[in-house]
PyMOL Python script that loads the backbone (N, CA, C, O; Angstrom):
from pymol import cmd

cmd.read_pdbstr("""\
ATOM      1  N   MET A   1      10.525 -18.022  -3.183  1.00  0.00           N
ATOM      2  CA  MET A   1       9.139 -17.873  -2.625  1.00  0.00           C
ATOM      3  C   MET A   1       8.891 -16.736  -2.198  1.00  0.00           C
ATOM      4  O   MET A   1       9.809 -16.365  -1.466  1.00  0.00           O
ATOM      5  N   PRO A   2       7.859 -15.774  -2.325  1.00  0.00           N
ATOM      6  CA  PRO A   2       8.064 -14.426  -1.820  1.00  0.00           C
ATOM      7  C   PRO A   2       7.601 -14.541  -0.289  1.00  0.00           C
ATOM      8  O   PRO A   2       6.837 -15.452   0.029  1.00  0.00           O
ATOM      9  N   SER A   3       8.014 -13.715   0.559  1.00  0.00           N
ATOM     10  CA  SER A   3       7.766 -13.618   1.999  1.00  0.00           C
ATOM     11  C   SER A   3       6.460 -13.349   2.117  1.00  0.00           C
ATOM     12  O   SER A   3       5.977 -12.955   1.056  1.00  0.00           O
ATOM     13  N   ALA A   4       5.631 -13.421   3.106  1.00  0.00           N
ATOM     14  CA  ALA A   4       4.206 -12.924   3.501  1.00  0.00           C
ATOM     15  C   ALA A   4       4.303 -11.476   3.826  1.00  0.00           C
ATOM     16  O   ALA A   4       5.185 -11.117   4.606  1.00  0.00           O
ATOM     17  N   PRO A   5       3.402 -10.519   3.257  1.00  0.00           N
ATOM     18  CA  PRO A   5       3.217  -9.295   3.719  1.00  0.00           C
ATOM     19  C   PRO A   5       2.938  -9.074   5.326  1.00  0.00           C
ATOM     20  O   PRO A   5       2.341  -9.902   6.013  1.00  0.00           O
ATOM     21  N   VAL A   6       3.356  -8.082   5.720  1.00  0.00           N
ATOM     22  CA  VAL A   6       3.110  -7.878   7.166  1.00  0.00           C
ATOM     23  C   VAL A   6       2.011  -6.772   7.138  1.00  0.00           C
ATOM     24  O   VAL A   6       2.118  -5.989   6.195  1.00  0.00           O
ATOM     25  N   ALA A   7       1.060  -6.580   7.925  1.00  0.00           N
ATOM     26  CA  ALA A   7       0.117  -5.339   8.359  1.00  0.00           C
ATOM     27  C   ALA A   7       0.777  -4.310   8.893  1.00  0.00           C
ATOM     28  O   ALA A   7       1.276  -4.358  10.017  1.00  0.00           O
ATOM     29  N   ALA A   8       0.833  -3.226   8.066  1.00  0.00           N
ATOM     30  CA  ALA A   8       1.430  -2.088   8.621  1.00  0.00           C
ATOM     31  C   ALA A   8       0.807  -1.559   9.737  1.00  0.00           C
ATOM     32  O   ALA A   8       1.257  -1.177  10.817  1.00  0.00           O
ATOM     33  N   THR A   9      -0.658  -1.622   9.139  1.00  0.00           N
ATOM     34  CA  THR A   9      -1.902  -1.043  10.275  1.00  0.00           C
ATOM     35  C   THR A   9      -2.993  -1.556  10.055  1.00  0.00           C
ATOM     36  O   THR A   9      -3.215  -1.778   8.865  1.00  0.00           O
ATOM     37  N   LYS A  10      -3.825  -1.851  10.819  1.00  0.00           N
ATOM     38  CA  LYS A  10      -5.329  -2.226  10.511  1.00  0.00           C
ATOM     39  C   LYS A  10      -6.450  -1.226  10.161  1.00  0.00           C
ATOM     40  O   LYS A  10      -7.663  -1.398  10.281  1.00  0.00           O
ATOM     41  N   GLU A  11      -5.851  -0.245   9.747  1.00  0.00           N
ATOM     42  CA  GLU A  11      -6.755   0.815   9.008  1.00  0.00           C
ATOM     43  C   GLU A  11      -6.299   1.425   7.861  1.00  0.00           C
ATOM     44  O   GLU A  11      -5.090   1.359   7.639  1.00  0.00           O
ATOM     45  N   PRO A  12      -7.102   2.076   6.991  1.00  0.00           N
ATOM     46  CA  PRO A  12      -6.730   2.640   5.595  1.00  0.00           C
ATOM     47  C   PRO A  12      -5.843   3.834   6.111  1.00  0.00           C
ATOM     48  O   PRO A  12      -5.942   4.331   7.233  1.00  0.00           O
ATOM     49  N   ILE A  13      -4.970   4.216   5.136  1.00  0.00           N
ATOM     50  CA  ILE A  13      -4.081   5.245   5.311  1.00  0.00           C
ATOM     51  C   ILE A  13      -4.439   6.281   4.277  1.00  0.00           C
ATOM     52  O   ILE A  13      -4.280   6.044   3.080  1.00  0.00           O
ATOM     53  N   VAL A  14      -4.976   7.560   4.769  1.00  0.00           N
ATOM     54  CA  VAL A  14      -5.421   8.502   3.580  1.00  0.00           C
ATOM     55  C   VAL A  14      -4.118   9.417   3.377  1.00  0.00           C
ATOM     56  O   VAL A  14      -3.441   9.922   4.272  1.00  0.00           O
ATOM     57  N   ILE A  15      -3.946   9.503   2.138  1.00  0.00           N
ATOM     58  CA  ILE A  15      -3.017  10.523   1.600  1.00  0.00           C
ATOM     59  C   ILE A  15      -3.653  11.415   0.346  1.00  0.00           C
ATOM     60  O   ILE A  15      -4.654  11.133  -0.313  1.00  0.00           O
ATOM     61  N   GLU A  16      -2.907  12.411   0.228  1.00  0.00           N
ATOM     62  CA  GLU A  16      -3.338  13.327  -1.052  1.00  0.00           C
ATOM     63  C   GLU A  16      -2.444  13.134  -2.309  1.00  0.00           C
ATOM     64  O   GLU A  16      -1.255  13.450  -2.259  1.00  0.00           O
ATOM     65  N   LEU A  17      -2.900  12.714  -3.228  1.00  0.00           N
ATOM     66  CA  LEU A  17      -2.314  12.556  -4.374  1.00  0.00           C
ATOM     67  C   LEU A  17      -2.485  13.411  -5.593  1.00  0.00           C
ATOM     68  O   LEU A  17      -3.604  13.852  -5.858  1.00  0.00           O
ATOM     69  N   GLU A  18      -1.372  13.695  -6.411  1.00  0.00           N
ATOM     70  CA  GLU A  18      -1.354  14.675  -7.394  1.00  0.00           C
ATOM     71  C   GLU A  18      -1.293  14.022  -8.447  1.00  0.00           C
ATOM     72  O   GLU A  18      -0.672  12.964  -8.545  1.00  0.00           O
ATOM     73  N   ALA A  19      -2.020  14.645  -9.499  1.00  0.00           N
ATOM     74  CA  ALA A  19      -2.401  14.166 -10.966  1.00  0.00           C
ATOM     75  C   ALA A  19      -1.079  14.113 -11.521  1.00  0.00           C
ATOM     76  O   ALA A  19      -0.323  15.062 -11.312  1.00  0.00           O
ATOM     77  N   GLY A  20      -0.593  12.856 -12.389  1.00  0.00           N
ATOM     78  CA  GLY A  20       0.247  12.806 -13.066  1.00  0.00           C
ATOM     79  C   GLY A  20       1.623  12.457 -12.321  1.00  0.00           C
ATOM     80  O   GLY A  20       2.656  12.255 -12.959  1.00  0.00           O
ATOM     81  N   LYS A  21       1.560  12.404 -10.937  1.00  0.00           N
ATOM     82  CA  LYS A  21       2.836  12.073 -10.294  1.00  0.00           C
ATOM     83  C   LYS A  21       2.552  10.410 -10.062  1.00  0.00           C
ATOM     84  O   LYS A  21       1.438   9.888 -10.036  1.00  0.00           O
ATOM     85  N   THR A  22       3.976   9.661  -9.888  1.00  0.00           N
ATOM     86  CA  THR A  22       3.871   8.367  -9.723  1.00  0.00           C
ATOM     87  C   THR A  22       4.269   8.258  -8.269  1.00  0.00           C
ATOM     88  O   THR A  22       5.139   8.895  -7.675  1.00  0.00           O
ATOM     89  N   TYR A  23       3.362   7.216  -7.769  1.00  0.00           N
ATOM     90  CA  TYR A  23       3.508   6.644  -6.525  1.00  0.00           C
ATOM     91  C   TYR A  23       3.897   5.319  -6.537  1.00  0.00           C
ATOM     92  O   TYR A  23       3.676   4.662  -7.555  1.00  0.00           O
ATOM     93  N   TRP A  24       4.487   4.763  -5.497  1.00  0.00           N
ATOM     94  CA  TRP A  24       4.602   3.447  -5.441  1.00  0.00           C
ATOM     95  C   TRP A  24       4.147   2.767  -4.011  1.00  0.00           C
ATOM     96  O   TRP A  24       4.813   2.994  -3.001  1.00  0.00           O
ATOM     97  N   TRP A  25       3.087   1.999  -3.978  1.00  0.00           N
ATOM     98  CA  TRP A  25       2.525   1.591  -2.993  1.00  0.00           C
ATOM     99  C   TRP A  25       3.252   0.412  -2.374  1.00  0.00           C
ATOM    100  O   TRP A  25       3.602  -0.539  -3.073  1.00  0.00           O
ATOM    101  N   CYS A  26       3.491   0.467  -1.011  1.00  0.00           N
ATOM    102  CA  CYS A  26       4.193  -0.743  -0.473  1.00  0.00           C
ATOM    103  C   CYS A  26       3.318  -2.048  -0.176  1.00  0.00           C
ATOM    104  O   CYS A  26       2.321  -2.120   0.543  1.00  0.00           O
ATOM    105  N   ARG A  27       3.867  -2.941  -0.823  1.00  0.00           N
ATOM    106  CA  ARG A  27       3.025  -4.246  -0.879  1.00  0.00           C
ATOM    107  C   ARG A  27       3.473  -5.168   0.237  1.00  0.00           C
ATOM    108  O   ARG A  27       2.713  -6.094   0.521  1.00  0.00           O
ATOM    109  N   CYS A  28       4.885  -5.003   1.071  1.00  0.00           N
ATOM    110  CA  CYS A  28       5.143  -5.943   1.943  1.00  0.00           C
ATOM    111  C   CYS A  28       4.745  -5.555   3.290  1.00  0.00           C
ATOM    112  O   CYS A  28       4.505  -6.406   4.145  1.00  0.00           O
ATOM    113  N   GLY A  29       4.652  -4.110   3.547  1.00  0.00           N
ATOM    114  CA  GLY A  29       4.383  -3.804   4.891  1.00  0.00           C
ATOM    115  C   GLY A  29       5.485  -3.329   5.757  1.00  0.00           C
ATOM    116  O   GLY A  29       5.239  -2.945   6.901  1.00  0.00           O
ATOM    117  N   ARG A  30       6.801  -3.333   5.231  1.00  0.00           N
ATOM    118  CA  ARG A  30       7.916  -2.903   5.917  1.00  0.00           C
ATOM    119  C   ARG A  30       8.289  -1.762   5.823  1.00  0.00           C
ATOM    120  O   ARG A  30       9.206  -1.390   6.556  1.00  0.00           O
ATOM    121  N   SER A  31       7.782  -0.998   5.033  1.00  0.00           N
ATOM    122  CA  SER A  31       8.274   0.537   4.823  1.00  0.00           C
ATOM    123  C   SER A  31       7.874   1.605   5.926  1.00  0.00           C
ATOM    124  O   SER A  31       6.777   1.781   6.456  1.00  0.00           O
ATOM    125  N   ALA A  32       8.902   2.171   6.091  1.00  0.00           N
ATOM    126  CA  ALA A  32       8.568   3.339   7.303  1.00  0.00           C
ATOM    127  C   ALA A  32       7.966   4.538   6.892  1.00  0.00           C
ATOM    128  O   ALA A  32       7.794   5.452   7.699  1.00  0.00           O
ATOM    129  N   LYS A  33       7.569   4.640   5.503  1.00  0.00           N
ATOM    130  CA  LYS A  33       6.917   5.788   4.924  1.00  0.00           C
ATOM    131  C   LYS A  33       5.446   5.308   4.491  1.00  0.00           C
ATOM    132  O   LYS A  33       4.902   5.895   3.556  1.00  0.00           O
ATOM    133  N   GLN A  34       4.762   4.211   5.177  1.00  0.00           N
ATOM    134  CA  GLN A  34       3.639   3.769   4.857  1.00  0.00           C
ATOM    135  C   GLN A  34       2.667   4.840   4.414  1.00  0.00           C
ATOM    136  O   GLN A  34       2.629   5.886   5.062  1.00  0.00           O
ATOM    137  N   PRO A  35       1.710   4.636   3.141  1.00  0.00           N
ATOM    138  CA  PRO A  35       1.652   3.601   2.641  1.00  0.00           C
ATOM    139  C   PRO A  35       2.492   3.295   1.590  1.00  0.00           C
ATOM    140  O   PRO A  35       2.362   2.302   0.874  1.00  0.00           O
ATOM    141  N   LEU A  36       3.579   4.352   1.459  1.00  0.00           N
ATOM    142  CA  LEU A  36       4.297   4.377   0.077  1.00  0.00           C
ATOM    143  C   LEU A  36       5.593   3.603   0.473  1.00  0.00           C
ATOM    144  O   LEU A  36       5.916   3.504   1.656  1.00  0.00           O
ATOM    145  N   CYS A  37       6.383   3.017  -0.609  1.00  0.00           N
ATOM    146  CA  CYS A  37       7.355   2.188  -0.455  1.00  0.00           C
ATOM    147  C   CYS A  37       8.696   3.051  -0.074  1.00  0.00           C
ATOM    148  O   CYS A  37       8.805   4.210  -0.474  1.00  0.00           O
ATOM    149  N   ASP A  38       9.568   2.513   0.609  1.00  0.00           N
ATOM    150  CA  ASP A  38      10.913   3.108   0.872  1.00  0.00           C
ATOM    151  C   ASP A  38      12.211   2.100   0.457  1.00  0.00           C
ATOM    152  O   ASP A  38      13.398   2.426   0.455  1.00  0.00           O
ATOM    153  N   GLY A  39      11.730   0.992   0.163  1.00  0.00           N
ATOM    154  CA  GLY A  39      12.890   0.098  -0.239  1.00  0.00           C
ATOM    155  C   GLY A  39      12.916  -0.909   0.694  1.00  0.00           C
ATOM    156  O   GLY A  39      13.863  -1.682   0.552  1.00  0.00           O
ATOM    157  N   SER A  40      12.026  -1.182   1.779  1.00  0.00           N
ATOM    158  CA  SER A  40      12.341  -2.231   2.624  1.00  0.00           C
ATOM    159  C   SER A  40      12.043  -3.419   2.376  1.00  0.00           C
ATOM    160  O   SER A  40      12.296  -4.364   3.123  1.00  0.00           O
ATOM    161  N   HIS A  41      11.319  -3.503   1.002  1.00  0.00           N
ATOM    162  CA  HIS A  41      11.243  -4.966   0.416  1.00  0.00           C
ATOM    163  C   HIS A  41      12.114  -5.891   0.015  1.00  0.00           C
ATOM    164  O   HIS A  41      11.903  -7.075  -0.246  1.00  0.00           O
ATOM    165  N   ALA A  42      13.250  -5.190  -0.024  1.00  0.00           N
ATOM    166  CA  ALA A  42      14.452  -5.829  -0.451  1.00  0.00           C
ATOM    167  C   ALA A  42      14.736  -7.159  -0.044  1.00  0.00           C
ATOM    168  O   ALA A  42      15.186  -7.220   1.100  1.00  0.00           O
ATOM    169  N   GLY A  43      14.590  -8.402  -0.721  1.00  0.00           N
ATOM    170  CA  GLY A  43      14.943  -9.571  -0.395  1.00  0.00           C
ATOM    171  C   GLY A  43      13.731 -10.380   0.073  1.00  0.00           C
ATOM    172  O   GLY A  43      13.812 -11.584   0.317  1.00  0.00           O
ATOM    173  N   THR A  44      12.586  -9.658   0.191  1.00  0.00           N
ATOM    174  CA  THR A  44      11.309 -10.317   0.520  1.00  0.00           C
ATOM    175  C   THR A  44      10.748 -11.043  -0.717  1.00  0.00           C
ATOM    176  O   THR A  44      10.091 -12.070  -0.555  1.00  0.00           O
ATOM    177  N   GLY A  45      11.025 -10.461  -2.166  1.00  0.00           N
ATOM    178  CA  GLY A  45      10.253 -11.242  -3.161  1.00  0.00           C
ATOM    179  C   GLY A  45       9.038 -10.517  -3.545  1.00  0.00           C
ATOM    180  O   GLY A  45       8.364 -10.860  -4.517  1.00  0.00           O
ATOM    181  N   LEU A  46       8.622  -9.080  -2.465  1.00  0.00           N
ATOM    182  CA  LEU A  46       7.469  -8.487  -2.896  1.00  0.00           C
ATOM    183  C   LEU A  46       8.047  -7.373  -3.535  1.00  0.00           C
ATOM    184  O   LEU A  46       9.188  -7.014  -3.241  1.00  0.00           O
ATOM    185  N   GLU A  47       7.305  -6.738  -4.459  1.00  0.00           N
ATOM    186  CA  GLU A  47       7.631  -5.599  -5.250  1.00  0.00           C
ATOM    187  C   GLU A  47       6.612  -4.455  -4.775  1.00  0.00           C
ATOM    188  O   GLU A  47       5.445  -4.786  -4.561  1.00  0.00           O
ATOM    189  N   PRO A  48       6.980  -3.216  -4.615  1.00  0.00           N
ATOM    190  CA  PRO A  48       5.873  -2.230  -4.789  1.00  0.00           C
ATOM    191  C   PRO A  48       5.099  -2.264  -5.990  1.00  0.00           C
ATOM    192  O   PRO A  48       5.489  -2.983  -6.910  1.00  0.00           O
ATOM    193  N   MET A  49       3.888  -1.478  -6.129  1.00  0.00           N
ATOM    194  CA  MET A  49       2.804  -1.513  -6.856  1.00  0.00           C
ATOM    195  C   MET A  49       2.844   0.031  -7.434  1.00  0.00           C
ATOM    196  O   MET A  49       2.684   0.906  -6.583  1.00  0.00           O
ATOM    197  N   LYS A  50       3.030   0.427  -8.724  1.00  0.00           N
ATOM    198  CA  LYS A  50       2.989   1.667  -9.225  1.00  0.00           C
ATOM    199  C   LYS A  50       1.606   2.126  -9.483  1.00  0.00           C
ATOM    200  O   LYS A  50       0.767   1.424 -10.048  1.00  0.00           O
ATOM    201  N   PHE A  51       1.344   3.620  -8.946  1.00  0.00           N
ATOM    202  CA  PHE A  51       0.041   3.919  -9.076  1.00  0.00           C
ATOM    203  C   PHE A  51       0.509   5.550  -9.694  1.00  0.00           C
ATOM    204  O   PHE A  51       1.389   6.245  -9.186  1.00  0.00           O
ATOM    205  N   ALA A  52      -0.282   5.905 -10.838  1.00  0.00           N
ATOM    206  CA  ALA A  52      -0.272   7.294 -11.172  1.00  0.00           C
ATOM    207  C   ALA A  52      -1.610   7.695 -11.545  1.00  0.00           C
ATOM    208  O   ALA A  52      -2.108   7.309 -12.603  1.00  0.00           O
ATOM    209  N   PRO A  53      -2.360   8.622 -10.547  1.00  0.00           N
ATOM    210  CA  PRO A  53      -3.569   9.013 -10.701  1.00  0.00           C
ATOM    211  C   PRO A  53      -3.622  10.206 -12.072  1.00  0.00           C
ATOM    212  O   PRO A  53      -2.865  11.071 -12.512  1.00  0.00           O
ATOM    213  N   ALA A  54      -4.887   9.700 -12.388  1.00  0.00           N
ATOM    214  CA  ALA A  54      -5.030  10.867 -13.868  1.00  0.00           C
ATOM    215  C   ALA A  54      -5.511  12.328 -13.069  1.00  0.00           C
ATOM    216  O   ALA A  54      -5.486  13.384 -13.701  1.00  0.00           O
ATOM    217  N   THR A  55      -5.870  12.296 -11.892  1.00  0.00           N
ATOM    218  CA  THR A  55      -6.610  13.600 -11.431  1.00  0.00           C
ATOM    219  C   THR A  55      -6.079  13.322  -9.994  1.00  0.00           C
ATOM    220  O   THR A  55      -5.764  12.218  -9.552  1.00  0.00           O
ATOM    221  N   SER A  56      -6.032  14.575  -9.309  1.00  0.00           N
ATOM    222  CA  SER A  56      -5.809  15.149  -8.130  1.00  0.00           C
ATOM    223  C   SER A  56      -6.767  14.366  -7.267  1.00  0.00           C
ATOM    224  O   SER A  56      -7.934  14.348  -7.658  1.00  0.00           O
ATOM    225  N   MET A  57      -6.471  13.720  -6.162  1.00  0.00           N
ATOM    226  CA  MET A  57      -7.563  12.954  -5.269  1.00  0.00           C
ATOM    227  C   MET A  57      -6.845  12.705  -3.889  1.00  0.00           C
ATOM    228  O   MET A  57      -5.628  12.603  -3.734  1.00  0.00           O
ATOM    229  N   LYS A  58      -7.847  12.625  -2.885  1.00  0.00           N
ATOM    230  CA  LYS A  58      -7.454  12.069  -1.811  1.00  0.00           C
ATOM    231  C   LYS A  58      -7.972  10.565  -1.789  1.00  0.00           C
ATOM    232  O   LYS A  58      -9.137  10.328  -2.108  1.00  0.00           O
ATOM    233  N   ALA A  59      -7.054   9.498  -1.390  1.00  0.00           N
ATOM    234  CA  ALA A  59      -7.215   8.011  -1.451  1.00  0.00           C
ATOM    235  C   ALA A  59      -7.054   7.402  -0.250  1.00  0.00           C
ATOM    236  O   ALA A  59      -6.218   7.832   0.543  1.00  0.00           O
ATOM    237  N   ARG A  60      -7.852   6.297   0.044  1.00  0.00           N
ATOM    238  CA  ARG A  60      -7.595   5.435   1.017  1.00  0.00           C
ATOM    239  C   ARG A  60      -6.677   4.225   0.803  1.00  0.00           C
ATOM    240  O   ARG A  60      -7.070   3.202   0.242  1.00  0.00           O
ATOM    241  N   PHE A  61      -5.449   4.388   1.273  1.00  0.00           N
ATOM    242  CA  PHE A  61      -4.567   3.257   0.600  1.00  0.00           C
ATOM    243  C   PHE A  61      -4.775   2.267   1.830  1.00  0.00           C
ATOM    244  O   PHE A  61      -5.073   2.603   2.976  1.00  0.00           O
ATOM    245  N   CYS A  62      -4.533   0.833   1.303  1.00  0.00           N
ATOM    246  CA  CYS A  62      -4.773  -0.115   2.021  1.00  0.00           C
ATOM    247  C   CYS A  62      -3.278  -0.275   3.005  1.00  0.00           C
ATOM    248  O   CYS A  62      -2.147  -0.232   2.519  1.00  0.00           O
ATOM    249  N   GLY A  63      -3.576  -0.458   4.413  1.00  0.00           N
ATOM    250  CA  GLY A  63      -2.470  -0.375   5.446  1.00  0.00           C
ATOM    251  C   GLY A  63      -2.130  -1.599   5.893  1.00  0.00           C
ATOM    252  O   GLY A  63      -1.023  -1.836   6.379  1.00  0.00           O
ATOM    253  N   CYS A  64      -3.524  -2.894   5.695  1.00  0.00           N
ATOM    254  CA  CYS A  64      -3.130  -3.982   6.162  1.00  0.00           C
ATOM    255  C   CYS A  64      -2.330  -5.231   5.046  1.00  0.00           C
ATOM    256  O   CYS A  64      -1.722  -6.258   5.349  1.00  0.00           O
ATOM    257  N   LYS A  65      -2.594  -4.717   3.877  1.00  0.00           N
ATOM    258  CA  LYS A  65      -1.798  -5.577   2.532  1.00  0.00           C
ATOM    259  C   LYS A  65      -2.771  -6.761   2.366  1.00  0.00           C
ATOM    260  O   LYS A  65      -2.357  -7.859   1.995  1.00  0.00           O
ATOM    261  N   ALA A  66      -3.746  -6.585   2.575  1.00  0.00           N
ATOM    262  CA  ALA A  66      -4.749  -7.848   2.594  1.00  0.00           C
ATOM    263  C   ALA A  66      -5.892  -7.454   1.808  1.00  0.00           C
ATOM    264  O   ALA A  66      -6.955  -8.072   1.875  1.00  0.00           O
ATOM    265  N   THR A  67      -5.703  -6.380   1.013  1.00  0.00           N
ATOM    266  CA  THR A  67      -7.028  -5.697   0.272  1.00  0.00           C
ATOM    267  C   THR A  67      -6.906  -6.647  -1.075  1.00  0.00           C
ATOM    268  O   THR A  67      -5.874  -7.138  -1.531  1.00  0.00           O
ATOM    269  N   LYS A  68      -8.321  -6.772  -1.610  1.00  0.00           N
ATOM    270  CA  LYS A  68      -8.347  -7.467  -3.032  1.00  0.00           C
ATOM    271  C   LYS A  68      -8.443  -6.428  -4.129  1.00  0.00           C
ATOM    272  O   LYS A  68      -8.630  -6.749  -5.303  1.00  0.00           O
ATOM    273  N   LYS A  69      -8.311  -5.176  -3.724  1.00  0.00           N
ATOM    274  CA  LYS A  69      -8.333  -4.209  -4.784  1.00  0.00           C
ATOM    275  C   LYS A  69      -7.064  -3.227  -4.556  1.00  0.00           C
ATOM    276  O   LYS A  69      -7.282  -2.037  -4.327  1.00  0.00           O
ATOM    277  N   PRO A  70      -5.961  -3.637  -4.607  1.00  0.00           N
ATOM    278  CA  PRO A  70      -4.943  -2.779  -4.447  1.00  0.00           C
ATOM    279  C   PRO A  70      -4.426  -1.714  -5.483  1.00  0.00           C
ATOM    280  O   PRO A  70      -4.207  -2.066  -6.642  1.00  0.00           O
ATOM    281  N   PRO A  71      -4.226  -0.401  -5.074  1.00  0.00           N
ATOM    282  CA  PRO A  71      -3.780  -0.261  -3.794  1.00  0.00           C
ATOM    283  C   PRO A  71      -4.635   0.184  -2.609  1.00  0.00           C
ATOM    284  O   PRO A  71      -4.206   0.455  -1.488  1.00  0.00           O
ATOM    285  N   PHE A  72      -6.102   0.228  -3.079  1.00  0.00           N
ATOM    286  CA  PHE A  72      -6.825   0.826  -2.165  1.00  0.00           C
ATOM    287  C   PHE A  72      -7.565  -0.092  -1.114  1.00  0.00           C
ATOM    288  O   PHE A  72      -7.566  -1.273  -1.463  1.00  0.00           O
ATOM    289  N   CYS A  73      -8.091   0.122  -0.110  1.00  0.00           N
ATOM    290  CA  CYS A  73      -8.641  -0.100   1.156  1.00  0.00           C
ATOM    291  C   CYS A  73     -10.133  -0.931   0.404  1.00  0.00           C
ATOM    292  O   CYS A  73     -10.824  -0.467  -0.504  1.00  0.00           O
ATOM    293  N   ASP A  74     -10.268  -1.882   0.913  1.00  0.00           N
ATOM    294  CA  ASP A  74     -11.470  -2.647   0.496  1.00  0.00           C
ATOM    295  C   ASP A  74     -12.245  -3.179   1.723  1.00  0.00           C
ATOM    296  O   ASP A  74     -13.319  -3.772   1.624  1.00  0.00           O
ATOM    297  N   GLY A  75     -11.541  -2.889   3.018  1.00  0.00           N
ATOM    298  CA  GLY A  75     -12.330  -3.340   4.178  1.00  0.00           C
ATOM    299  C   GLY A  75     -11.729  -4.452   4.663  1.00  0.00           C
ATOM    300  O   GLY A  75     -12.139  -4.887   5.738  1.00  0.00           O
ATOM    301  N   SER A  76     -10.696  -5.098   4.009  1.00  0.00           N
ATOM    302  CA  SER A  76     -10.060  -6.459   4.413  1.00  0.00           C
ATOM    303  C   SER A  76      -9.792  -6.472   5.827  1.00  0.00           C
ATOM    304  O   SER A  76     -10.040  -7.462   6.515  1.00  0.00           O
ATOM    305  N   HIS A  77      -9.230  -5.274   6.348  1.00  0.00           N
ATOM    306  CA  HIS A  77      -8.776  -5.253   7.567  1.00  0.00           C
ATOM    307  C   HIS A  77      -9.551  -5.668   8.727  1.00  0.00           C
ATOM    308  O   HIS A  77      -9.074  -6.087   9.781  1.00  0.00           O
ATOM    309  N   LEU A  78     -10.890  -5.508   8.428  1.00  0.00           N
ATOM    310  CA  LEU A  78     -11.944  -5.666   9.437  1.00  0.00           C
ATOM    311  C   LEU A  78     -12.187  -7.095   9.685  1.00  0.00           C
ATOM    312  O   LEU A  78     -12.854  -7.474  10.648  1.00  0.00           O
ATOM    313  N   ASP A  79     -11.582  -8.004   8.712  1.00  0.00           N
ATOM    314  CA  ASP A  79     -11.588  -9.513   9.000  1.00  0.00           C
ATOM    315  C   ASP A  79     -10.337 -10.140   9.767  1.00  0.00           C
ATOM    316  O   ASP A  79     -10.360 -11.254  10.290  1.00  0.00           O
ATOM    317  N   LEU A  80      -9.280  -9.305   9.763  1.00  0.00           N
ATOM    318  CA  LEU A  80      -8.097  -9.677  10.470  1.00  0.00           C
ATOM    319  C   LEU A  80      -8.369  -9.678  11.818  1.00  0.00           C
ATOM    320  O   LEU A  80      -9.217  -9.011  12.410  1.00  0.00           O
ATOM    321  N   THR A  81      -7.363 -10.706  12.383  1.00  0.00           N
ATOM    322  CA  THR A  81      -7.750 -10.942  14.061  1.00  0.00           C
ATOM    323  C   THR A  81      -6.133 -10.321  14.540  1.00  0.00           C
ATOM    324  O   THR A  81      -5.824 -10.255  15.730  1.00  0.00           O
TER     325      THR A  81
END
""", "prot")
cmd.dss("prot")
cmd.show_as("cartoon", "prot")
cmd.util.cbc("prot")
cmd.orient("prot")
């Protein structure tokens, strides 16, 4: 059974993304390179999510790991205690 993700932060993490480049969003919350994966999920049963934007863009990635619209922030952090 997978470990529960931990909230890396209770705010979105804004990053610039390049079109055609592949990014791996950290689902476990343990990465030191938030919001992207650094391999810290090993042994948690949680895998990163692949994301490859079609256009270059600025994105608000979820930092609390509770979003219902991964990898993007949906405001779920506002409900965390």
